[in-house]
MMTF fields as JSON, N, C-alpha, C and O atoms, coordinates in Angstrom:
{
  "mmtfVersion": "1.0.0",
  "mmtfProducer": "UNKNOWN",
  "numBonds": 419,
  "numAtoms": 420,
  "numGroups": 105,
  "numChains": 1,
  "numModels": 1,
  "chainsPerModel": [1],
  "groupsPerChain": [105],
  "chainIdList": ["A"],
  "bondAtomList": [4, 2, 8, 6, 12, 10, 16, 14, 20, 18, 24, 22, 28, 26, 32, 30, 36, 34, 40, 38, 44, 42, 48, 46, 52, 50, 56, 54, 60, 58, 64, 62, 68, 66, 72, 70, 76, 74, 80, 78, 84, 82, 88, 86, 92, 90, 96, 94, 100, 98, 104, 102, 108, 106, 112, 110, 116, 114, 120, 118, 124, 122, 128, 126, 132, 130, 136, 134, 140, 138, 144, 142, 148, 146, 152, 150, 156, 154, 160, 158, 164, 162, 168, 166, 172, 170, 176, 174, 180, 178, 184, 182, 188, 186, 192, 190, 196, 194, 200, 198, 204, 202, 208, 206, 212, 210, 216, 214, 220, 218, 224, 222, 228, 226, 232, 230, 236, 234, 240, 238, 244, 242, 248, 246, 252, 250, 256, 254, 260, 258, 264, 262, 268, 266, 272, 270, 276, 274, 280, 278, 284, 282, 288, 286, 292, 290, 296, 294, 300, 298, 304, 302, 308, 306, 312, 310, 316, 314, 320, 318, 324, 322, 328, 326, 332, 330, 336, 334, 340, 338, 344, 342, 348, 346, 352, 350, 356, 354, 360, 358, 364, 362, 368, 366, 372, 370, 376, 374, 380, 378, 384, 382, 388, 386, 392, 390, 396, 394, 400, 398, 404, 402, 408, 406, 412, 410, 416, 414],
  "bondOrderList": [1, 1, 1, 1, 1, 1, 1, 1, 1, 1, 1, 1, 1, 1, 1, 1, 1, 1, 1, 1, 1, 1, 1, 1, 1, 1, 1, 1, 1, 1, 1, 1, 1, 1, 1, 1, 1, 1, 1, 1, 1, 1, 1, 1, 1, 1, 1, 1, 1, 1, 1, 1, 1, 1, 1, 1, 1, 1, 1, 1, 1, 1, 1, 1, 1, 1, 1, 1, 1, 1, 1, 1, 1, 1, 1, 1, 1, 1, 1, 1, 1, 1, 1, 1, 1, 1, 1, 1, 1, 1, 1, 1, 1, 1, 1, 1, 1, 1, 1, 1, 1, 1, 1, 1],
  "groupList": [{"groupName": "ALA", "atomNameList": ["N", "CA", "C", "O"], "elementList": ["N", "C", "C", "O"], "formalChargeList": [0, 0, 0, 0], "bondAtomList": [1, 0, 2, 1, 3, 2], "bondOrderList": [1, 1, 2], "singleLetterCode": "A", "chemCompType": "L-PEPTIDE LINKING"}, {"groupName": "TYR", "atomNameList": ["N", "CA", "C", "O"], "elementList": ["N", "C", "C", "O"], "formalChargeList": [0, 0, 0, 0], "bondAtomList": [1, 0, 2, 1, 3, 2], "bondOrderList": [1, 1, 2], "singleLetterCode": "Y", "chemCompType": "L-PEPTIDE LINKING"}, {"groupName": "LEU", "atomNameList": ["N", "CA", "C", "O"], "elementList": ["N", "C", "C", "O"], "formalChargeList": [0, 0, 0, 0], "bondAtomList": [1, 0, 2, 1, 3, 2], "bondOrderList": [1, 1, 2], "singleLetterCode": "L", "chemCompType": "L-PEPTIDE LINKING"}, {"groupName": "ASP", "atomNameList": ["N", "CA", "C", "O"], "elementList": ["N", "C", "C", "O"], "formalChargeList": [0, 0, 0, 0], "bondAtomList": [1, 0, 2, 1, 3, 2], "bondOrderList": [1, 1, 2], "singleLetterCode": "D", "chemCompType": "L-PEPTIDE LINKING"}, {"groupName": "MET", "atomNameList": ["N", "CA", "C", "O"], "elementList": ["N", "C", "C", "O"], "formalChargeList": [0, 0, 0, 0], "bondAtomList": [1, 0, 2, 1, 3, 2], "bondOrderList": [1, 1, 2], "singleLetterCode": "M", "chemCompType": "L-PEPTIDE LINKING"}, {"groupName": "GLU", "atomNameList": ["N", "CA", "C", "O"], "elementList": ["N", "C", "C", "O"], "formalChargeList": [0, 0, 0, 0], "bondAtomList": [1, 0, 2, 1, 3, 2], "bondOrderList": [1, 1, 2], "singleLetterCode": "E", "chemCompType": "L-PEPTIDE LINKING"}, {"groupName": "ASN", "atomNameList": ["N", "CA", "C", "O"], "elementList": ["N", "C", "C", "O"], "formalChargeList": [0, 0, 0, 0], "bondAtomList": [1, 0, 2, 1, 3, 2], "bondOrderList": [1, 1, 2], "singleLetterCode": "N", "chemCompType": "L-PEPTIDE LINKING"}, {"groupName": "SER", "atomNameList": ["N", "CA", "C", "O"], "elementList": ["N", "C", "C", "O"], "formalChargeList": [0, 0, 0, 0], "bondAtomList": [1, 0, 2, 1, 3, 2], "bondOrderList": [1, 1, 2], "singleLetterCode": "S", "chemCompType": "L-PEPTIDE LINKING"}, {"groupName": "GLN", "atomNameList": ["N", "CA", "C", "O"], "elementList": ["N", "C", "C", "O"], "formalChargeList": [0, 0, 0, 0], "bondAtomList": [1, 0, 2, 1, 3, 2], "bondOrderList": [1, 1, 2], "singleLetterCode": "Q", "chemCompType": "L-PEPTIDE LINKING"}, {"groupName": "ILE", "atomNameList": ["N", "CA", "C", "O"], "elementList": ["N", "C", "C", "O"], "formalChargeList": [0, 0, 0, 0], "bondAtomList": [1, 0, 2, 1, 3, 2], "bondOrderList": [1, 1, 2], "singleLetterCode": "I", "chemCompType": "L-PEPTIDE LINKING"}, {"groupName": "LYS", "atomNameList": ["N", "CA", "C", "O"], "elementList": ["N", "C", "C", "O"], "formalChargeList": [0, 0, 0, 0], "bondAtomList": [1, 0, 2, 1, 3, 2], "bondOrderList": [1, 1, 2], "singleLetterCode": "K", "chemCompType": "L-PEPTIDE LINKING"}, {"groupName": "THR", "atomNameList": ["N", "CA", "C", "O"], "elementList": ["N", "C", "C", "O"], "formalChargeList": [0, 0, 0, 0], "bondAtomList": [1, 0, 2, 1, 3, 2], "bondOrderList": [1, 1, 2], "singleLetterCode": "T", "chemCompType": "L-PEPTIDE LINKING"}, {"groupName": "CYS", "atomNameList": ["N", "CA", "C", "O"], "elementList": ["N", "C", "C", "O"], "formalChargeList": [0, 0, 0, 0], "bondAtomList": [1, 0, 2, 1, 3, 2], "bondOrderList": [1, 1, 2], "singleLetterCode": "C", "chemCompType": "L-PEPTIDE LINKING"}, {"groupName": "VAL", "atomNameList": ["N", "CA", "C", "O"], "elementList": ["N", "C", "C", "O"], "formalChargeList": [0, 0, 0, 0], "bondAtomList": [1, 0, 2, 1, 3, 2], "bondOrderList": [1, 1, 2], "singleLetterCode": "V", "chemCompType": "L-PEPTIDE LINKING"}, {"groupName": "ARG", "atomNameList": ["N", "CA", "C", "O"], "elementList": ["N", "C", "C", "O"], "formalChargeList": [0, 0, 0, 0], "bondAtomList": [1, 0, 2, 1, 3, 2], "bondOrderList": [1, 1, 2], "singleLetterCode": "R", "chemCompType": "L-PEPTIDE LINKING"}, {"groupName": "PHE", "atomNameList": ["N", "CA", "C", "O"], "elementList": ["N", "C", "C", "O"], "formalChargeList": [0, 0, 0, 0], "bondAtomList": [1, 0, 2, 1, 3, 2], "bondOrderList": [1, 1, 2], "singleLetterCode": "F", "chemCompType": "L-PEPTIDE LINKING"}, {"groupName": "TRP", "atomNameList": ["N", "CA", "C", "O"], "elementList": ["N", "C", "C", "O"], "formalChargeList": [0, 0, 0, 0], "bondAtomList": [1, 0, 2, 1, 3, 2], "bondOrderList": [1, 1, 2], "singleLetterCode": "W", "chemCompType": "L-PEPTIDE LINKING"}, {"groupName": "GLY", "atomNameList": ["N", "CA", "C", "O"], "elementList": ["N", "C", "C", "O"], "formalChargeList": [0, 0, 0, 0], "bondAtomList": [1, 0, 2, 1, 3, 2], "bondOrderList": [1, 1, 2], "singleLetterCode": "G", "chemCompType": "PEPTIDE LINKING"}, {"groupName": "PRO", "atomNameList": ["N", "CA", "C", "O"], "elementList": ["N", "C", "C", "O"], "formalChargeList": [0, 0, 0, 0], "bondAtomList": [1, 0, 2, 1, 3, 2], "bondOrderList": [1, 1, 2], "singleLetterCode": "P", "chemCompType": "L-PEPTIDE LINKING"}, {"groupName": "HIS", "atomNameList": ["N", "CA", "C", "O"], "elementList": ["N", "C", "C", "O"], "formalChargeList": [0, 0, 0, 0], "bondAtomList": [1, 0, 2, 1, 3, 2], "bondOrderList": [1, 1, 2], "singleLetterCode": "H", "chemCompType": "L-PEPTIDE LINKING"}],
  "groupTypeList": [0, 1, 2, 3, 4, 5, 4, 6, 2, 7, 8, 3, 8, 9, 8, 10, 1, 11, 3, 12, 2, 8, 2, 1, 13, 6, 7, 11, 13, 10, 5, 2, 14, 14, 2, 15, 2, 13, 8, 3, 2, 13, 3, 7, 2, 10, 15, 0, 13, 2, 4, 16, 2, 2, 11, 1, 13, 17, 0, 2, 15, 6, 17, 2, 11, 2, 2, 9, 4, 0, 13, 13, 7, 4, 15, 11, 2, 18, 13, 13, 1, 3, 10, 1, 8, 0, 8, 9, 3, 8, 1, 2, 17, 2, 13, 14, 11, 19, 9, 6, 11, 13, 13, 0, 10],
  "groupIdList": [1, 2, 3, 4, 5, 6, 7, 8, 9, 10, 11, 12, 13, 14, 15, 16, 17, 18, 19, 20, 21, 22, 23, 24, 25, 26, 27, 28, 29, 30, 31, 32, 33, 34, 35, 36, 37, 38, 39, 40, 41, 42, 43, 44, 45, 46, 47, 48, 49, 50, 51, 52, 53, 54, 55, 56, 57, 58, 59, 60, 61, 62, 63, 64, 65, 66, 67, 68, 69, 70, 71, 72, 73, 74, 75, 76, 77, 78, 79, 80, 81, 82, 83, 84, 85, 86, 87, 88, 89, 90, 91, 92, 93, 94, 95, 96, 97, 98, 99, 100, 101, 102, 103, 104, 105],
  "secStructList": [7, 7, 6, 6, 1, 7, 7, 7, 7, 7, 2, 2, 2, 2, 2, 2, 2, 2, 2, 2, 2, 2, 2, 2, 2, 2, 2, 2, 2, 2, 2, 2, 2, 2, 2, 2, 6, 6, 1, 1, 2, 2, 2, 2, 2, 2, 2, 2, 2, 2, 2, 2, 2, 2, 2, 2, 2, 2, 2, 2, 1, 7, 2, 2, 2, 2, 2, 2, 2, 2, 2, 2, 2, 2, 2, 2, 2, 2, 2, 2, 2, 2, 2, 6, 2, 2, 2, 2, 2, 2, 2, 2, 2, 2, 2, 2, 2, 2, 2, 2, 2, 2, 2, 2, 7],
  "xCoordList": [51.513, 51.186, 50.531, 49.653, 50.958, 50.392, 48.977, 48.212, 48.622, 47.279, 46.239, 45.081, 46.637, 45.701, 45.577, 44.704, 46.431, 46.383, 45.167, 44.764, 44.605, 43.445, 43.945, 44.787, 43.44, 43.905, 42.737, 42.36, 42.184, 41.071, 41.484, 42.27, 40.946, 41.142, 39.911, 38.779, 40.147, 39.006, 38.461, 39.117, 37.275, 36.641, 37.461, 37.538, 38.076, 38.894, 40.143, 40.532, 40.774, 41.952, 41.591, 42.311, 40.493, 40.055, 39.737, 40.094, 39.074, 38.738, 40.002, 40.079, 40.983, 42.241, 42.967, 43.449, 43.047, 43.746, 43.001, 43.638, 41.676, 40.936, 41.017, 41.041, 41.06, 41.24, 42.601, 42.718, 43.622, 44.966, 45.023, 45.613, 44.415, 44.381, 43.617, 44.032, 42.514, 41.73, 42.545, 42.447, 43.333, 44.174, 45.195, 45.388, 45.856, 46.842, 46.198, 46.744, 45.063, 44.39, 43.948, 44.125, 43.379, 42.932, 44.096, 43.98, 45.206, 46.348, 46.956, 47.407, 46.975, 47.504, 46.619, 47.122, 45.318, 44.391, 44.488, 44.443, 44.618, 44.744, 46.018, 45.997, 47.121, 48.391, 48.354, 48.839, 47.784, 47.674, 46.767, 47.053, 45.686, 44.804, 45.55, 45.392, 46.363, 47.133, 48.146, 48.367, 48.759, 49.747, 49.105, 49.598, 48.011, 47.38, 46.631, 46.578, 46.062, 45.285, 46.113, 45.553, 47.423, 48.385, 48.064, 47.902, 47.976, 47.813, 49.126, 49.118, 50.255, 51.57, 52.284, 52.531, 52.615, 53.158, 54.494, 54.736, 55.355, 56.683, 56.578, 57.227, 55.775, 55.612, 54.979, 55.361, 54.022, 53.387, 54.369, 54.34, 55.229, 56.24, 57.26, 57.676, 57.66, 58.564, 57.924, 58.579, 56.651, 55.932, 55.839, 56.006, 55.575, 55.471, 56.815, 56.864, 57.894, 59.221, 59.561, 60.133, 59.214, 59.452, 58.687, 59.24, 57.426, 56.632, 57.198, 57.199, 57.675, 58.268, 59.533, 59.753, 60.378, 61.59, 61.263, 61.965, 60.214, 59.827, 59.332, 59.408, 58.829, 58.448, 59.667, 59.597, 60.796, 62.019, 62.58, 63.092, 62.488, 62.935, 62.064, 62.573, 60.765, 59.859, 60.093, 59.868, 60.545, 60.827, 62.103, 62.243, 63.026, 64.285, 64.209, 64.864, 63.41, 63.389, 61.992, 60.985, 61.965, 60.737, 60.33, 61.192, 59.055, 58.587, 59.161, 59.496, 59.278, 59.844, 61.33, 61.828, 62.03, 63.433, 63.591, 64.486, 62.73, 62.78, 62.486, 63.11, 61.551, 61.229, 62.412, 62.72, 63.063, 64.232, 65.355, 66.011, 65.578, 66.621, 66.3, 67.21, 65.03, 64.643, 64.891, 65.371, 64.572, 64.78, 66.27, 66.691, 67.058, 68.502, 69.085, 69.958, 68.618, 69.105, 68.732, 69.506, 67.559, 67.141, 68.104, 68.278, 68.726, 69.628, 71.086, 71.874, 71.469, 72.874, 73.196, 74.287, 72.285, 72.587, 72.862, 73.781, 72.135, 72.502, 73.897, 74.6, 74.3, 75.628, 76.706, 77.719, 76.481, 77.437, 77.515, 78.605, 76.382, 76.387, 77.116, 77.86, 76.92, 77.64, 79.148, 79.93, 79.542, 80.971, 81.63, 82.744, 80.96, 81.533, 80.771, 80.568, 80.352, 79.502, 80.2, 79.57, 81.454, 82.161, 82.272, 82.008, 82.657, 82.796, 81.449, 81.344, 80.432, 79.101, 78.562, 78.014, 78.711, 78.229, 78.982, 78.391, 80.27, 81.055, 80.544, 80.331, 80.349, 79.887, 78.44, 78.091, 77.598, 76.226, 76.19, 75.348, 77.094, 77.191, 77.587, 77.049, 78.53, 78.926, 77.768, 77.534, 77.051, 75.906, 74.828, 74.237, 74.569, 73.539, 73.885, 73.016, 75.159, 75.546, 75.477, 75.095, 75.839, 75.742, 74.287, 73.977, 73.4, 71.983, 71.435, 70.654, 71.826, 71.355, 71.823, 71.073, 73.05, 73.532, 72.788, 72.483, 72.494, 71.748, 70.333, 69.817, 69.697, 68.335, 68.312, 67.373, 69.357, 69.42, 69.559, 69.046, 70.251, 70.407, 69.094, 69.027],
  "yCoordList": [33.744, 34.942, 34.577, 35.293, 33.467, 33.069, 32.515, 32.54, 32.016, 31.495, 32.609, 32.374, 33.804, 34.925, 35.673, 36.529, 35.363, 36.074, 35.635, 34.473, 36.554, 36.278, 35.725, 36.346, 34.571, 33.904, 33.709, 32.575, 34.777, 34.694, 35.249, 36.192, 34.652, 35.173, 35.971, 35.558, 37.105, 37.904, 37.346, 36.551, 37.77, 37.322, 37.758, 37.03, 38.943, 39.43, 38.577, 38.296, 38.163, 37.311, 35.949, 35.427, 35.387, 34.091, 34.206, 33.323, 35.275, 35.484, 35.63, 35.093, 36.354, 36.55, 35.22, 34.933, 34.41, 33.132, 32.145, 31.394, 32.132, 31.22, 31.648, 30.796, 32.945, 33.407, 32.993, 32.57, 33.118, 32.713, 31.199, 30.739, 30.434, 28.983, 28.579, 27.665, 29.243, 28.95, 29.202, 28.437, 30.246, 30.554, 29.445, 29.009, 28.981, 27.909, 26.6, 25.903, 26.268, 25.016, 25.052, 24.073, 26.166, 26.267, 26.17, 25.503, 26.822, 26.749, 25.35, 24.886, 24.67, 23.31, 22.354, 21.513, 22.466, 21.597, 21.841, 20.896, 23.077, 23.406, 22.804, 22.253, 22.909, 22.361, 20.836, 20.243, 20.199, 18.739, 18.252, 17.231, 18.964, 18.602, 18.705, 17.854, 19.75, 19.936, 18.802, 18.337, 18.359, 17.287, 15.927, 15.144, 15.637, 14.33, 14.153, 13.046, 15.211, 15.104, 15.407, 15.597, 15.455, 15.575, 16.76, 16.607, 17.932, 19.133, 19.441, 19.842, 19.258, 19.402, 18.067, 17.635, 17.415, 16.061, 16.009, 15.087, 16.974, 16.956, 17.109, 16.372, 18.05, 18.233, 17.009, 16.624, 16.4, 15.206, 14.039, 13.261, 13.912, 12.85, 13.097, 12.159, 14.351, 14.681, 14.327, 13.767, 14.652, 14.355, 12.846, 12.367, 12.105, 10.65, 10.039, 9.132, 10.522, 10.011, 10.353, 9.53, 11.56, 11.952, 11.045, 10.599, 10.77, 9.891, 8.475, 7.81, 8.017, 6.689, 6.61, 5.618, 7.662, 7.674, 7.768, 7.185, 8.49, 8.6, 7.272, 7.06, 6.38, 5.059, 4.292, 3.564, 4.448, 3.791, 4.439, 3.746, 5.746, 6.427, 5.986, 5.738, 5.888, 5.449, 4.007, 3.64, 3.179, 1.789, 1.669, 0.74, 2.608, 2.533, 3.15, 2.678, 4.202, 4.942, 4.95, 4.886, 5.03, 5.217, 6.691, 7.55, 6.994, 8.376, 9.246, 10.405, 8.712, 9.465, 9.741, 10.806, 8.794, 9.0, 10.128, 10.961, 10.163, 11.246, 12.589, 13.593, 12.62, 13.856, 14.334, 15.526, 13.425, 13.784, 14.291, 15.281, 13.619, 14.066, 15.452, 16.258, 15.74, 17.055, 18.139, 19.222, 17.863, 18.854, 19.106, 20.253, 18.052, 18.212, 18.98, 19.827, 18.696, 19.393, 20.866, 21.706, 21.187, 22.588, 23.428, 24.616, 22.829, 23.587, 23.487, 24.379, 22.423, 22.267, 22.808, 23.341, 22.689, 23.135, 24.631, 25.002, 25.513, 26.935, 27.232, 28.087, 26.543, 26.764, 26.275, 26.945, 25.117, 24.586, 25.499, 25.738, 26.012, 26.912, 28.217, 28.723, 28.763, 29.978, 29.749, 30.618, 28.583, 28.291, 28.033, 28.499, 27.303, 26.904, 27.501, 26.825, 28.74, 29.36, 29.463, 29.203, 29.827, 29.993, 28.671, 28.614, 27.61, 26.308, 25.764, 25.217, 25.915, 25.41, 26.163, 25.553, 27.489, 28.273, 27.917, 27.894, 27.644, 27.266, 25.949, 25.855, 24.942, 23.647, 23.707, 23.05, 24.483, 24.643, 25.347, 25.029, 26.3, 26.953, 25.977, 26.027, 25.084, 24.064, 23.128, 22.798, 22.705, 21.813, 22.517, 21.921, 23.779, 24.543, 24.713, 24.571, 25.018, 25.161, 23.829, 23.785, 22.742, 21.418, 21.055, 20.528, 21.333, 21.053, 21.907, 21.416, 23.172, 24.047, 23.575, 23.671, 23.066, 22.551, 21.281, 21.081, 20.424, 19.197, 19.528, 18.924, 20.47, 20.867, 21.535, 21.349, 22.31, 22.989, 21.991, 22.222, 20.876, 19.844, 19.141, 18.242],
  "zCoordList": [-24.621, -25.381, -26.714, -27.194, -27.306, -28.6, -28.471, -29.436, -27.289, -27.097, -27.101, -27.446, -26.724, -26.655, -27.977, -28.121, -28.936, -30.218, -31.03, -30.985, -31.75, -32.603, -33.937, -34.586, -34.346, -35.555, -36.527, -36.825, -37.006, -37.94, -39.29, -39.375, -40.341, -41.688, -42.078, -41.828, -42.686, -43.123, -44.44, -45.114, -44.782, -46.016, -47.227, -48.217, -47.158, -48.268, -48.464, -49.598, -47.363, -47.464, -48.057, -48.908, -47.611, -48.141, -49.619, -50.398, -50.016, -51.424, -52.274, -53.379, -51.756, -52.483, -52.679, -53.774, -51.625, -51.71, -52.612, -53.352, -52.564, -53.437, -54.893, -55.781, -55.16, -56.538, -57.08, -58.23, -56.249, -56.658, -56.887, -57.865, -55.991, -56.137, -57.385, -58.098, -57.654, -58.845, -60.11, -61.069, -60.122, -61.274, -61.502, -62.638, -60.433, -60.552, -60.999, -61.854, -60.439, -60.8, -62.261, -62.986, -62.692, -64.081, -65.062, -66.09, -64.76, -65.675, -65.69, -66.737, -64.534, -64.476, -65.25, -65.996, -65.089, -65.814, -67.321, -68.108, -67.71, -69.132, -69.723, -70.824, -68.991, -69.469, -69.527, -70.49, -68.51, -68.515, -69.636, -70.263, -69.893, -71.0, -72.322, -73.198, -72.466, -73.686, -73.864, -74.982, -72.769, -72.859, -73.096, -73.909, -72.398, -72.52, -73.836, -74.371, -74.353, -75.59, -76.829, -77.909, -76.698, -77.791, -78.696, -79.907, -78.095, -78.892, -79.605, -80.769, -78.92, -79.522, -79.35, -78.224, -80.454, -80.407, -79.677, -78.898, -79.917, -79.297, -77.78, -77.039, -77.317, -75.871, -75.223, -74.118, -75.897, -75.342, -75.274, -74.32, -76.267, -76.228, -75.115, -74.436, -74.929, -73.827, -72.489, -71.61, -72.341, -71.106, -70.885, -69.764, -71.953, -71.842, -71.454, -70.623, -72.042, -71.696, -70.251, -69.536, -69.816, -68.424, -67.465, -66.459, -67.766, -66.909, -66.901, -65.866, -68.048, -68.145, -67.298, -66.603, -67.351, -66.538, -65.055, -64.228, -64.712, -63.305, -62.731, -61.521, -63.582, -63.07, -62.595, -61.605, -63.297, -62.853, -61.592, -60.713, -61.5, -60.278, -59.102, -58.009, -59.323, -58.269, -57.865, -56.711, -58.808, -58.476, -57.637, -56.842, -57.819, -57.078, -55.685, -54.757, -55.541, -54.286, -53.685, -54.39, -52.381, -51.644, -51.748, -51.934, -51.635, -51.716, -50.621, -50.864, -49.425, -48.316, -48.549, -48.183, -49.15, -49.47, -50.472, -50.333, -51.479, -52.46, -51.812, -52.156, -50.886, -50.182, -49.333, -49.316, -48.642, -47.833, -48.73, -48.405, -49.856, -50.778, -51.343, -51.544, -51.6, -52.105, -51.061, -51.397, -49.809, -48.745, -48.535, -48.385, -48.523, -48.358, -49.536, -49.347, -50.745, -51.937, -51.917, -52.375, -51.394, -51.332, -50.504, -50.776, -49.507, -48.654, -49.085, -48.771, -49.8, -50.166, -51.552, -51.752, -52.516, -53.873, -53.978, -54.708, -53.303, -53.383, -52.839, -53.378, -51.788, -51.221, -52.195, -52.398, -52.786, -53.761, -54.971, -55.491, -55.43, -56.584, -56.264, -57.104, -55.077, -54.697, -54.654, -55.038, -54.188, -54.046, -55.403, -55.644, -56.283, -57.572, -58.749, -59.758, -58.635, -59.647, -61.003, -62.028, -61.039, -62.318, -63.061, -64.262, -62.364, -63.01, -63.481, -64.578, -62.655, -63.016, -64.216, -65.134, -64.223, -65.362, -66.644, -67.724, -66.531, -67.703, -68.29, -69.499, -67.454, -67.952, -68.435, -69.416, -67.762, -68.236, -69.581, -70.421, -69.799, -71.101, -72.194, -73.3, -71.889, -72.861, -73.181, -74.344, -72.162, -72.372, -73.183, -74.083, -72.869, -73.574, -75.054, -75.914, -75.357, -76.766, -77.494, -78.664, -76.823, -77.449, -77.736, -78.805, -76.789, -76.992, -78.123, -78.938, -78.191, -79.263, -80.628, -81.599, -80.725, -82.012, -82.407, -83.583, -81.436, -81.744, -82.172, -83.112, -81.504, -81.853, -83.241, -84.015, -83.535, -84.839, -85.973, -87.068, -85.722, -86.759, -87.012, -87.85]
}
């Protein structure tokens, strides 16, 4: 039955998807340019530290291993959060207040 189905995209659908893709690409390029050309020093330093830490993560794990861990996490983390929502929210609140006090100092 699926072999007989018509699988064509109309010109309007293609135009809609390319416009959406163009919007995402332009915003990503703009943000990367802002980070790489140090428009905001703090954000650029955060980005540099993140990239530096990712080199160590990449040295420890294979790319396929990271992909498998991401897929497994996508299905297990929501279940864990639903089960332990009160405890997780309590500890996240403590972490958030601690971070806010450090940033305020």
